[in-house]
C-alpha positions in Angstrom: -13.5 -33.5 3.0 -14.7 -30.9 0.3 -15.8 -28.3 3.0 -12.7 -28.7 4.6 -10.4 -28.1 1.7 -12.8 -24.9 1.0 -12.4 -23.5 4.2 -8.8 -24.0 4.1 -8.1 -22.3 0.8 -10.5 -19.4 1.9 -8.1 -19.4 5.1 -4.9 -19.0 2.4 -6.6 -16.6 0.4 -7.3 -14.0 3.3 -4.2 -12.6 4.1 -3.4 -11.8 0.1 -6.9 -10.2 0.2 -6.0 -8.1 3.4 -3.0 -6.9 2.1 -4.3 -5.8 -1.3 -7.5 -4.1 0.5 -4.7 -2.1 3.1 -3.2 -0.1 0.0 -6.1 2.7 -0.2 -5.6 3.0 3.5 -1.5 3.8 3.2 -2.3 6.2 0.5 -4.8 8.2 2.6 -2.5 8.2 5.7 -0.1 9.4 2.9 -2.1 12.1 1.2 -3.1 13.2 4.8 0.3 13.6 5.5 1.7 15.4 2.9 0.5 19.0 3.5 2.1 19.0 7.0 5.2 17.8 6.2 8.8 19.6 6.6 10.2 17.7 3.8 12.0 19.8 0.9 9.9 19.8 -2.6 12.4 17.6 -3.8 12.0 14.8 -1.2 8.4 15.8 -1.4 8.1 15.0 -5.0 9.9 11.9 -4.2 7.1 10.7 -2.0 4.8 11.4 -4.4 6.0 9.6 -7.1 6.0 6.7 -4.8 2.6 7.0 -3.8 1.4 7.4 -7.4 3.7 4.1 -8.1 1.7 2.4 -5.3 -1.6 3.3 -6.7 -0.6 2.0 -10.3 0.8 -1.5 -8.7 -2.7 -1.5 -6.5 -4.7 -1.0 -9.5 -2.4 -3.6 -12.0 -3.0 -5.9 -9.0 0.5 -6.1 -7.9 -0.5 -5.6 -4.0 3.1 -6.6 -2.9 4.7 -3.9 -4.9 2.2 -1.6 -4.3 2.8 -2.3 -0.5 6.5 -2.1 -0.8 6.1 1.7 -2.6 3.6 2.8 0.1 6.1 1.8 2.8 8.9 3.5 1.1 6.8 6.4 1.0 5.5 6.6 4.5 9.1 6.4 5.9 10.6 9.2 4.0 7.5 11.2 5.5 8.4 9.8 8.7 5.1 8.7 9.4 
């Protein structure tokens, strides 16, 4: 019974940890797309600000907010 409970808890925790580890990948995608972007300087600054905000949120452990910020940055970049 204890083993089953531990397995169930591990499975529930997996999606959160998977999202937490995708933040750096999103940051890398944004960083790679920035040099080739055709956005205006103002739009690029907004993307950079969202990316920085996402990194700060990631480091603070707020992965849901980090993912939201990074996804918005990607959308503004068109990726």
